[in-house]
C-alpha positions in Angstrom: 17.2 -16.9 3.3 20.4 -19.6 3.5 20.4 -20.4 7.1 16.6 -20.6 6.9 17.3 -23.5 4.3 20.3 -25.5 6.6 17.0 -25.1 9.4 14.8 -26.3 7.0 17.4 -29.5 6.0 17.9 -30.0 9.9 14.1 -29.7 10.7 13.4 -33.0 7.5 16.5 -35.0 8.9 15.5 -34.9 12.7 12.0 -36.1 11.2 13.5 -39.2 10.4 15.7 -39.8 13.0 12.3 -39.1 15.6 10.0 -40.9 13.5 12.4 -44.1 13.9 12.8 -43.8 17.3 8.8 -43.4 18.6 7.8 -46.0 15.9 4.5 -44.5 16.1 1.2 -44.9 14.8 1.0 -42.1 11.4 -1.6 -40.3 12.9 0.3 -39.5 15.8 3.8 -38.6 14.6 1.5 -36.3 11.5 0.3 -34.4 14.8 3.4 -34.4 16.8 5.5 -33.2 13.3 2.7 -30.6 12.4 3.4 -29.2 15.9 6.7 -29.0 15.8 6.4 -27.6 12.5 4.1 -24.8 13.7 7.1 -23.8 16.0 9.7 -24.1 13.6 8.2 -21.6 11.2 7.2 -19.0 14.2 10.8 -19.5 15.1 12.1 -18.4 12.1 9.7 -16.0 11.4 11.1 -14.2 14.5 14.7 -14.9 13.7 14.0 -12.9 10.6 14.4 -16.0 8.5 10.9 -16.6 6.4 10.7 -13.9 3.6 7.3 -13.5 2.3 6.1 -12.7 -1.3 3.4 -10.7 -2.5 1.4 -11.8 -5.7 -0.8 -8.9 -6.6 -4.2 -9.9 -8.8 -4.4 -8.7 -12.4 -7.0 -8.7 -14.5 -9.8 -10.1 -12.3 -11.6 -10.8 -16.0 -8.8 -12.8 -17.2 -7.1 -15.4 -16.1 -5.5 -13.8 -13.5 -7.4 -15.8 -10.6 -7.6 -19.2 -11.9 -3.6 -19.2 -13.0 -2.8 -17.5 -9.1 -5.1 -20.1 -7.0 -3.3 -23.0 -9.2 0.5 -21.8 -9.1 -0.6 -20.9 -5.5 -1.9 -24.1 -4.9 1.6 -26.1 -6.4 3.2 -24.1 -3.1 6.3 -23.3 -4.7 8.0 -22.1 -1.5 7.4 -25.5 0.0 9.0 -25.4 3.7 11.0 -21.9 3.0 8.8 -19.2 2.8 5.7 -17.6 2.7 3.1 -16.4 0.1 0.4 -13.5 0.5 -2.3 -13.0 -2.8 -3.3 -9.3 -3.1 -7.3 -9.0 -4.6 -11.0 -9.6 -4.7 -11.9 -12.7 -2.2 -15.2 -12.6 -4.1 -14.0 -12.9 -7.2 -11.6 -16.0 -5.7 -14.2 -17.4 -4.2 -16.5 -17.2 -7.5 -13.7 -18.9 -9.2 -12.7 -21.8 -7.3 -16.5 -22.5 -6.8 -17.0 -22.7 -11.1 -13.7 -24.3 -11.9 -13.7 -26.7 -8.5 -10.4 -25.9 -7.8 -10.5 -25.1 -4.0 -8.7 -22.3 -2.4 -5.2 -22.9 -1.2 -5.1 -20.5 1.6 -4.7 -21.4 5.0 -5.2 -17.1 6.0 -7.8 -14.6 5.3 -7.1 -10.5 6.1 -8.2 -7.6 5.0 -6.1 -5.2 7.5 -1.9 -4.7 7.4 -2.2 -5.3 11.6 -4.4 -8.8 10.5 -1.2 -9.6 7.9 1.4 -8.9 10.6 -0.4 -11.2 13.3 -0.7 -14.2 11.1 2.6 -14.1 9.6 3.6 -14.1 13.3 2.0 -17.1 13.4 3.9 -19.1 10.7 0.7 -19.0 8.7 2.0 -19.4 5.0 -0.8 -19.1 2.4 -2.1 -15.9 2.8 -5.1 -14.0 1.2 -5.2 -10.1 1.1 -8.9 -9.0 0.8 -8.5 -6.1 -1.5 -11.2 -4.9 -3.0 -15.2 -5.9 -3.1 -16.6 -6.6 -7.0 -20.5 -6.6 -7.5 -20.6 -10.2 -7.8 -24.2 -9.6 -9.7 -22.2 -7.4 -12.6 -18.7 -9.8 -12.9 -18.5 -11.5 -16.6 -15.9 -13.6 -17.6 -14.1 -12.4 -20.4 -15.4 -8.7 -19.6 -13.4 -5.9 -18.5 -15.4 -3.3 -16.4 -14.6 -0.2 -14.3 -14.9 -2.4 -11.1 -12.4 -5.0 -11.9 -9.6 -1.7 -13.0 -10.2 -0.5 -9.6 -9.6 -3.7 -7.9 -6.3 -4.6 -9.5 -5.6 -1.0 -8.8 -6.1 -1.4 -5.5 -4.4 -5.2 -5.7 -0.7 -3.6 -6.5 -1.3 -0.9 -4.4 -1.9 -2.9 -1.5 0.7 -5.2 -2.2 3.4 -2.6 -2.9 2.6 -1.0 0.9 3.2 -4.5 2.1 6.5 -4.4 0.9 7.3 -1.1 1.9 6.1 -1.7 5.3 8.5 -5.0 6.0 6.2 -7.4 5.8 7.1 -9.1 2.4 9.9 -8.4 0.4 9.6 -9.6 -3.0 6.5 -8.5 -5.5 5.2 -10.8 -8.1 2.7 -9.2 -10.3 -0.1 -10.3 -13.0 -0.9 -8.9 -16.0 -3.3 -5.9 -15.7 -5.8 -4.4 -18.5 -5.2 -1.1 -19.8 -9.1 -0.8 -20.9 -10.3 -1.6 -17.1 -7.9 1.4 -15.7 -9.4 3.7 -18.4 -12.4 2.9 -17.1 -12.4 2.9 -13.5 -11.2 6.5 -14.3 -7.0 6.1 -13.5 -4.4 8.1 -16.3 -2.0 5.1 -15.8 -2.5 2.4 -18.4 0.1 -0.1 -17.0 1.9 -1.9 -14.0 5.0 0.0 -14.4 3.4 3.1 -14.5 1.2 2.1 -11.4 4.6 0.9 -9.7 6.4 4.6 -10.4 3.3 6.8 -8.8 3.2 4.0 -5.3 6.9 3.7 -4.6 7.6 7.1 -5.6 10.1 5.7 -8.2 10.8 8.2 -11.2 13.2 6.2 -12.8 12.3 2.1 -13.7 13.6 0.0 -16.1 12.6 -3.3 -17.0 14.0 -6.1 -18.1 13.4 -9.0 -19.4 14.5 -12.6 -18.4 14.2 -15.7 -20.4 16.7 -18.4 -18.9 20.2 -16.8 -18.6 19.5 -13.6 -20.6 19.1 -10.8 -18.8 17.8 -7.9 -21.4 17.2 -4.6 -21.7 15.8 -1.7 -23.4 17.6 1.2 -25.2 13.4 2.3 -25.5 10.3 1.1 -24.6 6.9 1.4 -25.8 7.4 4.4 -28.7 7.2 4.1 -32.8 10.4 2.1 -34.5 10.9 5.7 -36.4 11.0 7.3 -32.4 13.0 3.8 -31.2 15.7 4.7 -33.7 15.7 8.2 -32.9 16.7 7.2 -29.7 20.0 5.6 -30.5 22.8 8.5 -30.0 25.9 8.4 -28.5 24.6 10.0 -25.6 21.7 8.0 -24.9 23.5 4.6 -24.9 26.3 6.1 -22.3 23.4 7.1 -20.2 21.8 3.3 -20.2 25.1 1.6 -20.0 26.0 4.1 -16.7 22.6 3.3 -15.3 22.4 -0.3 -16.2 26.7 -0.6 -14.6 24.9 0.9 -11.5 22.6 -1.9 -11.3 25.8 -4.8 -11.3 26.0 -3.5 -7.5 23.1 -6.3 -7.4 24.4 -10.0 -6.4 22.1 -11.1 -9.0 24.3 -10.3 -11.9 27.8 -11.9 -12.6 30.1 -9.0 -12.5 32.7 -11.4 -13.9 30.6 -11.3 -17.4 30.3 -8.6 -19.4 27.2 -6.0 -20.8 26.6 -6.9 -24.5 25.7 -3.7 -26.3 23.4 -5.2 -29.7 23.6 -4.1 -33.5 20.8 -2.2 -35.2 21.4 -3.3 -38.3 22.6 -6.8 -39.9 26.1 -7.7 -40.7 27.2 -8.6 -44.3 28.8 -11.5 -45.0 31.7 -10.1 -45.2 31.6 -8.3 -41.8 30.9 -5.2 -42.6 27.0 -3.4 -41.3 24.6 -3.3 -43.8 24.0 0.8 -42.1 26.1 3.5 -40.7 24.7 3.3 -36.9 26.8 1.3 -35.3 30.4 2.9 -36.7 28.9 6.5 -35.9 27.0 6.1 -33.5 27.2 2.6 -30.9 31.1 1.7 -31.3 32.1 5.0 -29.9 29.2 5.0 -27.4 31.2 1.4 -26.1 34.3 2.9 -26.5 33.6 5.7 -23.8 31.9 3.2 -21.7 35.5 1.2 -21.8 37.2 4.1 -20.5 35.4 4.9 -18.3 35.5 1.5 -16.4 32.0 -0.6 -17.8 33.1 -3.7 -18.7 30.7 -3.1 -22.6 31.3 -5.6 -25.5 29.4 -5.3 -28.7 28.1 -4.5 -30.9 27.0 -7.6 -31.4 24.6 -9.0 -34.3 20.8 -9.8 -33.1 21.7 -13.3 -34.5 24.2 -14.1 -31.9 23.4 -11.5 -29.0 20.1 -13.4 -27.9 21.2 -16.9 -28.7 24.9 -16.0 -26.6 22.9 -14.1 -24.0 20.7 -17.7 -23.1 23.8 -19.6 -22.8 25.1 -16.9 -20.2 28.0 -15.4 -21.8 26.5 -11.7 -20.5 25.8 -10.4 -17.4 23.3 -8.8 -19.6 22.7 -7.2 -22.8 21.3 -3.9 -24.1 19.0 -3.9 -27.3 18.2 -1.2 -29.7 14.6 -2.2 -30.7 12.2 -3.8 -28.5 10.3 -5.4 -31.0 13.0 -7.4 -31.7 14.0 -8.3 -28.2 10.7 -9.6 -28.2 10.4 -11.9 -31.7 14.0 -13.5 -30.0 12.4 -14.3 -27.4 8.8 -15.4 -28.8 10.1 -18.9 -28.2 11.4 -19.1 -24.7 9.0 -18.5 -21.4 10.4 -15.1 -20.5 9.2 -12.2 -17.4 10.3 -9.1 -16.4 12.2 -7.9 -13.3 11.7 -4.4 -12.9 14.7 -2.0 -11.0 14.8 1.2 -9.3 11.9 0.4 -6.5 12.8 0.4 -3.7 12.3 -3.6 -3.6 12.2 -5.8 -6.2 9.6 -6.7 -8.6 9.0 -10.1 -11.3 6.3 -9.7 -13.9 4.3 -12.4 -15.2 3.8 -11.9 -18.6 0.9 -14.3 -19.5 -1.3 -12.6 -20.9 -5.3 -11.1 -19.6 -6.9 -14.3 -21.9 -10.4 -13.0 -21.9 -11.2 -15.7 -23.9 -9.7 -17.8 -21.8 -11.6 -16.8 -18.7 -13.6 -19.5 -16.4 -12.5 -22.7 -18.8 -10.1 -24.3 -16.1 -7.7 -24.3 -19.2 -5.8 -21.5 -18.6 -1.6 -22.2 -18.4 0.3 -21.7 -15.5 3.9 -22.0 -16.3 4.3 -18.2 -16.7 3.5 -17.4 -13.4 5.4 -20.6 -12.0 8.4 -19.2 -13.6 8.3 -15.8 -12.1 7.6 -17.2 -8.9 10.8 -19.7 -8.8 12.6 -16.6 -10.6 11.3 -14.9 -7.0 12.7 -17.8 -4.8 16.2 -17.5 -6.6 16.3 -13.9 -6.0 15.0 -14.7 -2.6 17.7 -17.8 -1.6 20.0 -14.6 -2.4 19.2 -12.1 -0.7 18.4 -9.6 -3.4 15.3 -7.9 -1.9 15.9 -4.0 -3.5 
């Protein structure tokens, strides 16, 4: 990717020089430029330097389609990558017509062979049709069996595209557990679906906000169950697992992983509960003895502030609610580890009440795409 960026810079500088030398009419230069650029992109594809990100469409009756169209319109990759979107073409055309926002795609495909051919021809914004929702029964703001099938198929095809090396990073938008249930699927969320599609049993979601990388000791359980999972063994197991991820170029290995506290710290520096001294501190001591650069326990009022400032490679939070509360004022996304590729998830709600009104906020999806670009620049693809 760095080689590609260098070539892109050379191309841009040569463009200025050639334009001065030729001193031709603007339209003539645009024609010459478009042909040079086309062959430049094709060359980079064959050199393996043109990397594609695939975006899987979420709940079609919500704002997923609108925010994807608008985010791709902003051309987040500029001249150094490409985007493939998987989803229902009929719904995309409907949203485009209803909201008067043009589709930003230069190519439409329905098979992997067609996709490969489009990539070889240097297409940068490709739509892959994965389902056919009956538009006669489609309504904005109303989930259905059809929309559940559509989001399932979009994610399944996106996973296959990456496994076939036609893309390198997955960006997801939110699905509806209700529509998945209506469609007859047992899985209720993206992580469950990805685990099946990629045959990866042990996935680990990481919340990302600015410089903070936040792992949770437990997820999607009651507070009582979460507290019961705070054991020496569980903390050590999580720290070992996270330490294994630090081989990735994504993390700053010079920084420690911080472990959060469960209880608040009193003004005199003592803990208001026993979990810190009896469970968390012993677990951290053992982790250090086996070579893990762990620090803590750190009170939550310090932990998240310092993490966002970039003082830790990552943090391990004891409670899910506490972490989400701390991030409520931040624009955060989710990175999933344990897959054979990188997945960055937008955390924008499906927003059924905003669907079809042309007022959806694309900030979070753009943030997810920006992080995908950063990962791509570092060459972190799995």
